[in-house]
PyMOL Python script that loads the backbone (N, CA, C, O; Angstrom):
from pymol import cmd

cmd.read_pdbstr("""\
ATOM      1  N   MET A   1     109.425  36.297  35.558  1.00  0.00           N
ATOM      2  CA  MET A   1     108.367  35.530  35.431  1.00  0.00           C
ATOM      3  C   MET A   1     107.291  36.440  34.860  1.00  0.00           C
ATOM      4  O   MET A   1     107.030  37.514  35.403  1.00  0.00           O
ATOM      5  N   THR A   2     106.523  35.921  33.519  1.00  0.00           N
ATOM      6  CA  THR A   2     105.602  37.088  33.358  1.00  0.00           C
ATOM      7  C   THR A   2     104.220  36.023  33.278  1.00  0.00           C
ATOM      8  O   THR A   2     104.222  34.825  32.997  1.00  0.00           O
ATOM      9  N   PHE A   3     103.065  36.906  33.625  1.00  0.00           N
ATOM     10  CA  PHE A   3     101.739  35.687  34.010  1.00  0.00           C
ATOM     11  C   PHE A   3     100.850  36.497  33.158  1.00  0.00           C
ATOM     12  O   PHE A   3     101.616  37.362  32.732  1.00  0.00           O
ATOM     13  N   HIS A   4      99.535  36.757  32.593  1.00  0.00           N
ATOM     14  CA  HIS A   4      98.664  37.232  32.009  1.00  0.00           C
ATOM     15  C   HIS A   4      97.617  37.395  33.509  1.00  0.00           C
ATOM     16  O   HIS A   4      97.498  36.486  34.330  1.00  0.00           O
ATOM     17  N   THR A   5      96.987  38.637  33.607  1.00  0.00           N
ATOM     18  CA  THR A   5      96.184  38.636  34.517  1.00  0.00           C
ATOM     19  C   THR A   5      95.608  40.308  33.923  1.00  0.00           C
ATOM     20  O   THR A   5      96.194  40.930  33.036  1.00  0.00           O
ATOM     21  N   HIS A   6      94.361  40.801  34.646  1.00  0.00           N
ATOM     22  CA  HIS A   6      93.974  42.198  34.530  1.00  0.00           C
ATOM     23  C   HIS A   6      94.475  42.973  35.553  1.00  0.00           C
ATOM     24  O   HIS A   6      95.226  42.635  36.468  1.00  0.00           O
ATOM     25  N   ILE A   7      93.953  44.116  35.293  1.00  0.00           N
ATOM     26  CA  ILE A   7      93.697  45.169  36.259  1.00  0.00           C
ATOM     27  C   ILE A   7      92.918  46.235  36.014  1.00  0.00           C
ATOM     28  O   ILE A   7      93.051  46.895  34.983  1.00  0.00           O
ATOM     29  N   ALA A   8      92.281  46.431  36.672  1.00  0.00           N
ATOM     30  CA  ALA A   8      90.347  47.226  36.575  1.00  0.00           C
ATOM     31  C   ALA A   8      89.425  46.422  35.019  1.00  0.00           C
ATOM     32  O   ALA A   8      88.682  46.940  34.185  1.00  0.00           O
ATOM     33  N   GLY A   9      89.810  45.311  35.149  1.00  0.00           N
ATOM     34  CA  GLY A   9      89.091  44.654  33.890  1.00  0.00           C
ATOM     35  C   GLY A   9      89.755  44.806  33.276  1.00  0.00           C
ATOM     36  O   GLY A   9      89.348  44.105  32.350  1.00  0.00           O
ATOM     37  N   ILE A  10      90.935  45.379  32.832  1.00  0.00           N
ATOM     38  CA  ILE A  10      91.675  45.496  31.962  1.00  0.00           C
ATOM     39  C   ILE A  10      92.724  44.390  31.446  1.00  0.00           C
ATOM     40  O   ILE A  10      93.733  44.238  32.135  1.00  0.00           O
ATOM     41  N   PRO A  11      92.587  43.700  30.430  1.00  0.00           N
ATOM     42  CA  PRO A  11      93.776  42.426  30.458  1.00  0.00           C
ATOM     43  C   PRO A  11      95.004  42.904  30.078  1.00  0.00           C
ATOM     44  O   PRO A  11      95.204  43.687  29.150  1.00  0.00           O
ATOM     45  N   CYS A  12      95.949  42.346  30.922  1.00  0.00           N
ATOM     46  CA  CYS A  12      97.718  42.781  30.467  1.00  0.00           C
ATOM     47  C   CYS A  12      98.146  41.492  31.289  1.00  0.00           C
ATOM     48  O   CYS A  12      97.601  40.464  31.691  1.00  0.00           O
ATOM     49  N   LEU A  13      99.898  42.306  31.346  1.00  0.00           N
ATOM     50  CA  LEU A  13     100.679  41.210  31.649  1.00  0.00           C
ATOM     51  C   LEU A  13     101.281  41.716  33.205  1.00  0.00           C
ATOM     52  O   LEU A  13     101.176  42.813  33.753  1.00  0.00           O
ATOM     53  N   CYS A  14     101.849  40.640  33.598  1.00  0.00           N
ATOM     54  CA  CYS A  14     102.442  41.150  35.107  1.00  0.00           C
ATOM     55  C   CYS A  14     104.120  40.383  34.539  1.00  0.00           C
ATOM     56  O   CYS A  14     104.320  39.429  33.788  1.00  0.00           O
ATOM     57  N   GLU A  15     104.784  40.999  35.042  1.00  0.00           N
ATOM     58  CA  GLU A  15     106.413  40.720  34.982  1.00  0.00           C
ATOM     59  C   GLU A  15     106.659  41.269  36.648  1.00  0.00           C
ATOM     60  O   GLU A  15     106.224  42.271  37.214  1.00  0.00           O
ATOM     61  N   VAL A  16     107.414  40.317  37.070  1.00  0.00           N
ATOM     62  CA  VAL A  16     107.991  40.069  38.317  1.00  0.00           C
ATOM     63  C   VAL A  16     109.524  39.988  38.338  1.00  0.00           C
ATOM     64  O   VAL A  16     110.402  39.166  38.075  1.00  0.00           O
ATOM     65  N   THR A  17     109.402  41.308  38.804  1.00  0.00           N
ATOM     66  CA  THR A  17     110.925  41.705  38.863  1.00  0.00           C
ATOM     67  C   THR A  17     111.497  41.062  40.061  1.00  0.00           C
ATOM     68  O   THR A  17     112.581  40.759  39.562  1.00  0.00           O
ATOM     69  N   HIS A  18     111.550  40.742  40.961  1.00  0.00           N
ATOM     70  CA  HIS A  18     111.547  40.363  42.331  1.00  0.00           C
ATOM     71  C   HIS A  18     110.738  39.744  42.869  1.00  0.00           C
ATOM     72  O   HIS A  18     109.602  39.880  42.414  1.00  0.00           O
ATOM     73  N   TYR A  19     110.921  38.776  44.083  1.00  0.00           N
ATOM     74  CA  TYR A  19     109.976  37.871  44.665  1.00  0.00           C
ATOM     75  C   TYR A  19     111.336  37.347  45.776  1.00  0.00           C
ATOM     76  O   TYR A  19     112.450  36.896  45.512  1.00  0.00           O
ATOM     77  N   SER A  20     110.736  37.609  46.933  1.00  0.00           N
ATOM     78  CA  SER A  20     111.237  36.904  48.274  1.00  0.00           C
ATOM     79  C   SER A  20     110.247  36.575  49.060  1.00  0.00           C
ATOM     80  O   SER A  20     109.187  37.198  49.122  1.00  0.00           O
ATOM     81  N   ALA A  21     110.637  35.197  49.955  1.00  0.00           N
ATOM     82  CA  ALA A  21     109.173  34.923  50.476  1.00  0.00           C
ATOM     83  C   ALA A  21     109.544  35.273  51.604  1.00  0.00           C
ATOM     84  O   ALA A  21     110.654  35.764  51.807  1.00  0.00           O
ATOM     85  N   ALA A  22     108.360  35.001  52.825  1.00  0.00           N
ATOM     86  CA  ALA A  22     108.570  36.366  54.057  1.00  0.00           C
ATOM     87  C   ALA A  22     109.236  34.669  54.688  1.00  0.00           C
ATOM     88  O   ALA A  22     108.958  33.575  54.198  1.00  0.00           O
ATOM     89  N   ARG A  23     110.078  34.917  55.789  1.00  0.00           N
ATOM     90  CA  ARG A  23     110.998  34.738  56.284  1.00  0.00           C
ATOM     91  C   ARG A  23     111.038  34.596  58.434  1.00  0.00           C
ATOM     92  O   ARG A  23     111.384  35.515  59.177  1.00  0.00           O
ATOM     93  N   PRO A  24     110.714  33.609  58.748  1.00  0.00           N
ATOM     94  CA  PRO A  24     110.249  33.868  60.442  1.00  0.00           C
ATOM     95  C   PRO A  24     111.385  34.203  61.366  1.00  0.00           C
ATOM     96  O   PRO A  24     112.498  33.719  61.161  1.00  0.00           O
ATOM     97  N   MET A  25     111.186  34.892  62.229  1.00  0.00           N
ATOM     98  CA  MET A  25     112.605  35.274  63.562  1.00  0.00           C
ATOM     99  C   MET A  25     113.672  33.925  63.530  1.00  0.00           C
ATOM    100  O   MET A  25     113.047  32.871  63.416  1.00  0.00           O
ATOM    101  N   ARG A  26     114.735  33.807  63.586  1.00  0.00           N
ATOM    102  CA  ARG A  26     115.477  33.003  63.636  1.00  0.00           C
ATOM    103  C   ARG A  26     116.249  32.955  64.818  1.00  0.00           C
ATOM    104  O   ARG A  26     116.827  34.042  64.831  1.00  0.00           O
ATOM    105  N   ILE A  27     116.668  32.167  66.053  1.00  0.00           N
ATOM    106  CA  ILE A  27     117.682  32.397  66.431  1.00  0.00           C
ATOM    107  C   ILE A  27     119.007  31.858  66.495  1.00  0.00           C
ATOM    108  O   ILE A  27     119.154  30.754  65.972  1.00  0.00           O
ATOM    109  N   THR A  28     120.134  32.474  67.094  1.00  0.00           N
ATOM    110  CA  THR A  28     120.999  31.917  66.381  1.00  0.00           C
ATOM    111  C   THR A  28     122.004  31.521  67.304  1.00  0.00           C
ATOM    112  O   THR A  28     122.763  30.553  67.281  1.00  0.00           O
ATOM    113  N   GLY A  29     121.849  32.578  68.238  1.00  0.00           N
ATOM    114  CA  GLY A  29     122.998  31.805  69.348  1.00  0.00           C
ATOM    115  C   GLY A  29     121.518  31.802  71.252  1.00  0.00           C
ATOM    116  O   GLY A  29     120.294  31.726  71.362  1.00  0.00           O
ATOM    117  N   THR A  30     122.833  31.947  72.381  1.00  0.00           N
ATOM    118  CA  THR A  30     121.925  32.717  73.182  1.00  0.00           C
ATOM    119  C   THR A  30     122.275  33.185  73.887  1.00  0.00           C
ATOM    120  O   THR A  30     122.106  32.742  75.023  1.00  0.00           O
ATOM    121  N   GLY A  31     122.959  34.332  73.685  1.00  0.00           N
ATOM    122  CA  GLY A  31     123.443  35.612  73.686  1.00  0.00           C
ATOM    123  C   GLY A  31     122.400  36.931  73.661  1.00  0.00           C
ATOM    124  O   GLY A  31     121.448  36.588  72.961  1.00  0.00           O
ATOM    125  N   PHE A  32     122.212  38.229  74.121  1.00  0.00           N
ATOM    126  CA  PHE A  32     121.216  38.960  73.924  1.00  0.00           C
ATOM    127  C   PHE A  32     121.550  39.861  72.136  1.00  0.00           C
ATOM    128  O   PHE A  32     122.616  40.407  71.852  1.00  0.00           O
ATOM    129  N   GLY A  33     120.856  39.811  71.608  1.00  0.00           N
ATOM    130  CA  GLY A  33     121.071  40.317  70.163  1.00  0.00           C
ATOM    131  C   GLY A  33     121.380  38.619  68.866  1.00  0.00           C
ATOM    132  O   GLY A  33     121.552  38.550  67.649  1.00  0.00           O
ATOM    133  N   ASP A  34     121.316  37.602  69.922  1.00  0.00           N
ATOM    134  CA  ASP A  34     121.659  36.629  68.460  1.00  0.00           C
ATOM    135  C   ASP A  34     120.273  36.507  68.189  1.00  0.00           C
ATOM    136  O   ASP A  34     119.728  35.845  69.073  1.00  0.00           O
ATOM    137  N   ALA A  35     119.543  36.868  67.361  1.00  0.00           N
ATOM    138  CA  ALA A  35     118.624  37.059  66.019  1.00  0.00           C
ATOM    139  C   ALA A  35     118.435  37.464  65.128  1.00  0.00           C
ATOM    140  O   ALA A  35     118.835  38.577  64.786  1.00  0.00           O
ATOM    141  N   GLU A  36     117.690  36.623  64.371  1.00  0.00           N
ATOM    142  CA  GLU A  36     117.435  37.878  62.727  1.00  0.00           C
ATOM    143  C   GLU A  36     115.928  37.868  63.425  1.00  0.00           C
ATOM    144  O   GLU A  36     115.265  37.097  64.120  1.00  0.00           O
ATOM    145  N   PRO A  37     115.761  39.386  62.735  1.00  0.00           N
ATOM    146  CA  PRO A  37     114.496  39.501  62.923  1.00  0.00           C
ATOM    147  C   PRO A  37     113.691  38.783  61.405  1.00  0.00           C
ATOM    148  O   PRO A  37     114.261  38.140  60.524  1.00  0.00           O
ATOM    149  N   PRO A  38     112.330  39.122  61.476  1.00  0.00           N
ATOM    150  CA  PRO A  38     111.442  38.543  60.845  1.00  0.00           C
ATOM    151  C   PRO A  38     111.588  39.088  59.427  1.00  0.00           C
ATOM    152  O   PRO A  38     111.752  40.306  59.507  1.00  0.00           O
ATOM    153  N   GLU A  39     111.593  38.745  58.391  1.00  0.00           N
ATOM    154  CA  GLU A  39     111.397  39.616  57.025  1.00  0.00           C
ATOM    155  C   GLU A  39     110.157  39.022  56.173  1.00  0.00           C
ATOM    156  O   GLU A  39     109.877  37.852  55.912  1.00  0.00           O
ATOM    157  N   PRO A  40     109.518  40.220  55.833  1.00  0.00           N
ATOM    158  CA  PRO A  40     108.531  40.199  55.289  1.00  0.00           C
ATOM    159  C   PRO A  40     107.900  39.687  53.671  1.00  0.00           C
ATOM    160  O   PRO A  40     108.912  39.531  52.988  1.00  0.00           O
ATOM    161  N   VAL A  41     107.012  39.461  53.057  1.00  0.00           N
ATOM    162  CA  VAL A  41     107.357  39.315  52.030  1.00  0.00           C
ATOM    163  C   VAL A  41     107.742  40.492  50.779  1.00  0.00           C
ATOM    164  O   VAL A  41     107.070  41.519  50.677  1.00  0.00           O
ATOM    165  N   GLU A  42     108.696  40.249  50.023  1.00  0.00           N
ATOM    166  CA  GLU A  42     108.970  41.603  48.859  1.00  0.00           C
ATOM    167  C   GLU A  42     108.356  40.824  47.741  1.00  0.00           C
ATOM    168  O   GLU A  42     108.531  39.614  47.605  1.00  0.00           O
ATOM    169  N   PHE A  43     107.646  41.549  46.963  1.00  0.00           N
ATOM    170  CA  PHE A  43     107.243  41.368  45.839  1.00  0.00           C
ATOM    171  C   PHE A  43     107.097  42.609  44.996  1.00  0.00           C
ATOM    172  O   PHE A  43     106.435  43.591  45.332  1.00  0.00           O
ATOM    173  N   GLU A  44     108.067  42.426  43.379  1.00  0.00           N
ATOM    174  CA  GLU A  44     108.053  43.524  42.248  1.00  0.00           C
ATOM    175  C   GLU A  44     107.916  43.107  41.178  1.00  0.00           C
ATOM    176  O   GLU A  44     108.078  42.061  40.550  1.00  0.00           O
ATOM    177  N   TYR A  45     107.391  44.677  40.969  1.00  0.00           N
ATOM    178  CA  TYR A  45     106.501  43.834  39.670  1.00  0.00           C
ATOM    179  C   TYR A  45     106.367  44.695  38.666  1.00  0.00           C
ATOM    180  O   TYR A  45     106.542  45.875  38.970  1.00  0.00           O
ATOM    181  N   ARG A  46     106.098  44.443  37.510  1.00  0.00           N
ATOM    182  CA  ARG A  46     105.888  45.763  36.460  1.00  0.00           C
ATOM    183  C   ARG A  46     104.800  45.472  35.707  1.00  0.00           C
ATOM    184  O   ARG A  46     104.761  44.312  35.296  1.00  0.00           O
ATOM    185  N   ILE A  47     103.537  46.479  35.282  1.00  0.00           N
ATOM    186  CA  ILE A  47     102.389  45.753  34.488  1.00  0.00           C
ATOM    187  C   ILE A  47     102.932  46.159  33.106  1.00  0.00           C
ATOM    188  O   ILE A  47     103.262  47.337  32.963  1.00  0.00           O
ATOM    189  N   LEU A  48     103.033  45.475  32.281  1.00  0.00           N
ATOM    190  CA  LEU A  48     102.723  45.727  30.384  1.00  0.00           C
ATOM    191  C   LEU A  48     101.587  45.108  30.181  1.00  0.00           C
ATOM    192  O   LEU A  48     100.920  44.239  30.742  1.00  0.00           O
ATOM    193  N   ASP A  49     101.503  45.998  28.906  1.00  0.00           N
ATOM    194  CA  ASP A  49      99.993  45.946  27.958  1.00  0.00           C
ATOM    195  C   ASP A  49      99.730  44.515  27.445  1.00  0.00           C
ATOM    196  O   ASP A  49     100.105  43.663  28.250  1.00  0.00           O
ATOM    197  N   ARG A  50      99.296  44.132  26.550  1.00  0.00           N
ATOM    198  CA  ARG A  50      99.291  42.853  26.300  1.00  0.00           C
ATOM    199  C   ARG A  50     100.491  42.339  24.683  1.00  0.00           C
ATOM    200  O   ARG A  50     100.523  41.342  23.963  1.00  0.00           O
ATOM    201  N   ARG A  51     101.077  43.281  24.715  1.00  0.00           N
ATOM    202  CA  ARG A  51     102.135  43.614  23.560  1.00  0.00           C
ATOM    203  C   ARG A  51     103.664  43.169  24.378  1.00  0.00           C
ATOM    204  O   ARG A  51     104.708  42.697  23.926  1.00  0.00           O
ATOM    205  N   GLY A  52     103.277  43.532  25.676  1.00  0.00           N
ATOM    206  CA  GLY A  52     104.662  43.574  26.438  1.00  0.00           C
ATOM    207  C   GLY A  52     105.619  44.485  26.553  1.00  0.00           C
ATOM    208  O   GLY A  52     106.822  44.224  26.598  1.00  0.00           O
ATOM    209  N   ARG A  53     105.025  45.808  26.616  1.00  0.00           N
ATOM    210  CA  ARG A  53     105.078  47.043  26.856  1.00  0.00           C
ATOM    211  C   ARG A  53     104.557  47.477  27.898  1.00  0.00           C
ATOM    212  O   ARG A  53     103.412  47.348  28.331  1.00  0.00           O
ATOM    213  N   LEU A  54     105.598  48.095  28.366  1.00  0.00           N
ATOM    214  CA  LEU A  54     105.604  49.143  29.511  1.00  0.00           C
ATOM    215  C   LEU A  54     104.341  49.724  29.854  1.00  0.00           C
ATOM    216  O   LEU A  54     104.119  50.683  29.116  1.00  0.00           O
ATOM    217  N   ALA A  55     103.156  49.460  30.928  1.00  0.00           N
ATOM    218  CA  ALA A  55     102.206  50.149  30.845  1.00  0.00           C
ATOM    219  C   ALA A  55     101.702  51.340  32.090  1.00  0.00           C
ATOM    220  O   ALA A  55     100.586  51.318  32.609  1.00  0.00           O
ATOM    221  N   GLU A  56     102.526  52.113  32.341  1.00  0.00           N
ATOM    222  CA  GLU A  56     102.501  52.750  33.751  1.00  0.00           C
ATOM    223  C   GLU A  56     101.321  52.902  33.749  1.00  0.00           C
ATOM    224  O   GLU A  56     100.892  52.354  34.764  1.00  0.00           O
ATOM    225  N   TRP A  57     100.281  53.472  33.011  1.00  0.00           N
ATOM    226  CA  TRP A  57      99.118  54.465  32.932  1.00  0.00           C
ATOM    227  C   TRP A  57      98.365  52.910  33.662  1.00  0.00           C
ATOM    228  O   TRP A  57      97.593  53.097  34.602  1.00  0.00           O
ATOM    229  N   LEU A  58      98.512  52.059  33.397  1.00  0.00           N
ATOM    230  CA  LEU A  58      97.681  50.848  34.037  1.00  0.00           C
ATOM    231  C   LEU A  58      98.105  50.847  35.234  1.00  0.00           C
ATOM    232  O   LEU A  58      97.202  50.904  36.069  1.00  0.00           O
ATOM    233  N   GLU A  59      99.554  50.785  35.790  1.00  0.00           N
ATOM    234  CA  GLU A  59     100.097  50.226  37.024  1.00  0.00           C
ATOM    235  C   GLU A  59      99.367  51.128  37.844  1.00  0.00           C
ATOM    236  O   GLU A  59      98.668  50.679  38.752  1.00  0.00           O
ATOM    237  N   ARG A  60      99.435  52.149  37.664  1.00  0.00           N
ATOM    238  CA  ARG A  60      99.137  53.308  38.775  1.00  0.00           C
ATOM    239  C   ARG A  60      97.250  53.225  39.353  1.00  0.00           C
ATOM    240  O   ARG A  60      96.568  53.696  40.263  1.00  0.00           O
ATOM    241  N   LYS A  61      97.080  52.406  38.269  1.00  0.00           N
ATOM    242  CA  LYS A  61      95.430  51.887  38.821  1.00  0.00           C
ATOM    243  C   LYS A  61      95.371  50.517  39.855  1.00  0.00           C
ATOM    244  O   LYS A  61      94.294  49.937  39.997  1.00  0.00           O
ATOM    245  N   VAL A  62      96.343  50.141  40.416  1.00  0.00           N
ATOM    246  CA  VAL A  62      96.451  49.242  40.803  1.00  0.00           C
ATOM    247  C   VAL A  62      96.096  49.117  42.362  1.00  0.00           C
ATOM    248  O   VAL A  62      96.883  49.806  43.011  1.00  0.00           O
ATOM    249  N   THR A  63      95.258  48.525  43.082  1.00  0.00           N
ATOM    250  CA  THR A  63      94.941  48.244  44.524  1.00  0.00           C
ATOM    251  C   THR A  63      95.807  47.357  45.150  1.00  0.00           C
ATOM    252  O   THR A  63      96.736  46.680  44.711  1.00  0.00           O
ATOM    253  N   GLN A  64      95.159  47.536  46.647  1.00  0.00           N
ATOM    254  CA  GLN A  64      95.549  46.769  47.279  1.00  0.00           C
ATOM    255  C   GLN A  64      95.067  45.343  47.323  1.00  0.00           C
ATOM    256  O   GLN A  64      95.657  44.321  47.674  1.00  0.00           O
ATOM    257  N   SER A  65      93.919  45.522  46.906  1.00  0.00           N
ATOM    258  CA  SER A  65      93.618  44.030  46.612  1.00  0.00           C
ATOM    259  C   SER A  65      94.429  43.237  45.725  1.00  0.00           C
ATOM    260  O   SER A  65      94.996  42.189  46.032  1.00  0.00           O
ATOM    261  N   ASP A  66      94.456  44.111  44.008  1.00  0.00           N
ATOM    262  CA  ASP A  66      94.794  43.921  43.242  1.00  0.00           C
ATOM    263  C   ASP A  66      96.525  43.270  43.441  1.00  0.00           C
ATOM    264  O   ASP A  66      97.072  42.452  42.701  1.00  0.00           O
ATOM    265  N   GLU A  67      96.968  43.776  44.374  1.00  0.00           N
ATOM    266  CA  GLU A  67      98.510  43.536  44.901  1.00  0.00           C
ATOM    267  C   GLU A  67      98.611  41.707  45.126  1.00  0.00           C
ATOM    268  O   GLU A  67      99.346  40.842  44.650  1.00  0.00           O
ATOM    269  N   ALA A  68      97.424  41.700  46.131  1.00  0.00           N
ATOM    270  CA  ALA A  68      97.318  40.737  46.717  1.00  0.00           C
ATOM    271  C   ALA A  68      96.906  39.408  46.261  1.00  0.00           C
ATOM    272  O   ALA A  68      97.116  38.355  46.864  1.00  0.00           O
ATOM    273  N   ARG A  69      96.111  39.596  44.793  1.00  0.00           N
ATOM    274  CA  ARG A  69      95.514  39.354  43.963  1.00  0.00           C
ATOM    275  C   ARG A  69      96.815  38.384  42.969  1.00  0.00           C
ATOM    276  O   ARG A  69      97.015  37.192  42.733  1.00  0.00           O
ATOM    277  N   LEU A  70      97.557  39.854  42.563  1.00  0.00           N
ATOM    278  CA  LEU A  70      98.565  39.430  41.788  1.00  0.00           C
ATOM    279  C   LEU A  70      99.894  38.408  42.183  1.00  0.00           C
ATOM    280  O   LEU A  70     100.617  37.743  41.440  1.00  0.00           O
ATOM    281  N   LEU A  71      99.896  38.607  43.981  1.00  0.00           N
ATOM    282  CA  LEU A  71     100.894  37.758  44.782  1.00  0.00           C
ATOM    283  C   LEU A  71     100.743  36.265  44.382  1.00  0.00           C
ATOM    284  O   LEU A  71     101.399  35.365  43.858  1.00  0.00           O
ATOM    285  N   ALA A  72      99.379  36.525  44.978  1.00  0.00           N
ATOM    286  CA  ALA A  72      98.247  34.688  44.722  1.00  0.00           C
ATOM    287  C   ALA A  72      98.199  33.949  43.736  1.00  0.00           C
ATOM    288  O   ALA A  72      98.010  32.738  43.621  1.00  0.00           O
ATOM    289  N   GLU A  73      98.496  35.248  42.584  1.00  0.00           N
ATOM    290  CA  GLU A  73      98.504  34.597  41.302  1.00  0.00           C
ATOM    291  C   GLU A  73     100.092  34.106  40.804  1.00  0.00           C
ATOM    292  O   GLU A  73     100.271  33.231  39.957  1.00  0.00           O
ATOM    293  N   TYR A  74     101.158  34.822  41.478  1.00  0.00           N
ATOM    294  CA  TYR A  74     102.169  34.627  40.872  1.00  0.00           C
ATOM    295  C   TYR A  74     102.620  33.321  41.695  1.00  0.00           C
ATOM    296  O   TYR A  74     103.320  32.556  41.032  1.00  0.00           O
ATOM    297  N   ARG A  75     102.322  32.885  43.146  1.00  0.00           N
ATOM    298  CA  ARG A  75     102.620  32.102  43.404  1.00  0.00           C
ATOM    299  C   ARG A  75     102.163  30.697  43.110  1.00  0.00           C
ATOM    300  O   ARG A  75     102.765  29.623  43.120  1.00  0.00           O
ATOM    301  N   ALA A  76     100.440  31.157  42.743  1.00  0.00           N
ATOM    302  CA  ALA A  76      99.997  29.923  42.125  1.00  0.00           C
ATOM    303  C   ALA A  76     101.021  29.160  40.403  1.00  0.00           C
ATOM    304  O   ALA A  76     100.859  27.993  40.049  1.00  0.00           O
ATOM    305  N   GLU A  77     101.738  29.914  39.825  1.00  0.00           N
ATOM    306  CA  GLU A  77     102.249  29.853  38.546  1.00  0.00           C
ATOM    307  C   GLU A  77     102.833  29.906  38.858  1.00  0.00           C
ATOM    308  O   GLU A  77     103.358  30.349  37.837  1.00  0.00           O
ATOM    309  N   ASP A  78     103.952  29.894  39.826  1.00  0.00           N
ATOM    310  CA  ASP A  78     105.215  29.359  40.434  1.00  0.00           C
ATOM    311  C   ASP A  78     105.230  28.022  40.744  1.00  0.00           C
ATOM    312  O   ASP A  78     106.284  27.419  40.945  1.00  0.00           O
ATOM    313  N   SER A  79     104.236  27.552  40.795  1.00  0.00           N
ATOM    314  CA  SER A  79     104.500  26.332  41.775  1.00  0.00           C
ATOM    315  C   SER A  79     103.495  25.375  40.810  1.00  0.00           C
ATOM    316  O   SER A  79     103.125  24.267  41.198  1.00  0.00           O
ATOM    317  N   GLU A  80     103.064  25.992  39.383  1.00  0.00           N
ATOM    318  CA  GLU A  80     103.145  24.923  38.913  1.00  0.00           C
ATOM    319  C   GLU A  80     103.887  24.718  37.733  1.00  0.00           C
ATOM    320  O   GLU A  80     103.925  23.756  36.966  1.00  0.00           O
ATOM    321  N   ALA A  81     104.705  26.237  37.733  1.00  0.00           N
ATOM    322  CA  ALA A  81     106.169  25.904  36.686  1.00  0.00           C
ATOM    323  C   ALA A  81     107.265  24.927  37.534  1.00  0.00           C
ATOM    324  O   ALA A  81     108.082  24.338  36.827  1.00  0.00           O
ATOM    325  N   ALA A  82     107.338  24.730  38.888  1.00  0.00           N
ATOM    326  CA  ALA A  82     108.017  23.823  39.315  1.00  0.00           C
ATOM    327  C   ALA A  82     107.670  22.382  39.709  1.00  0.00           C
ATOM    328  O   ALA A  82     108.548  21.627  40.126  1.00  0.00           O
TER     329      ALA A  82
END
""", "prot")
cmd.dss("prot")
cmd.show_as("cartoon", "prot")
cmd.util.cbc("prot")
cmd.orient("prot")
């Protein structure tokens, strides 16, 4: 999925290449070790210019707050598409 966004005030596109929602710990039995550990969110993306070309120079400007915002924007776009 690709959606419009901005990085450092510069309009661009975000192409999500992989997303996996977080999963809580799951107990699968009664014995020791009969559990699957929790898994964090996996969110991988590429930043593109407005013409759809890879913009590595802009991707280097992405901060942690930008990553959190991109994830929130992706989830909002994905819920609208569903």
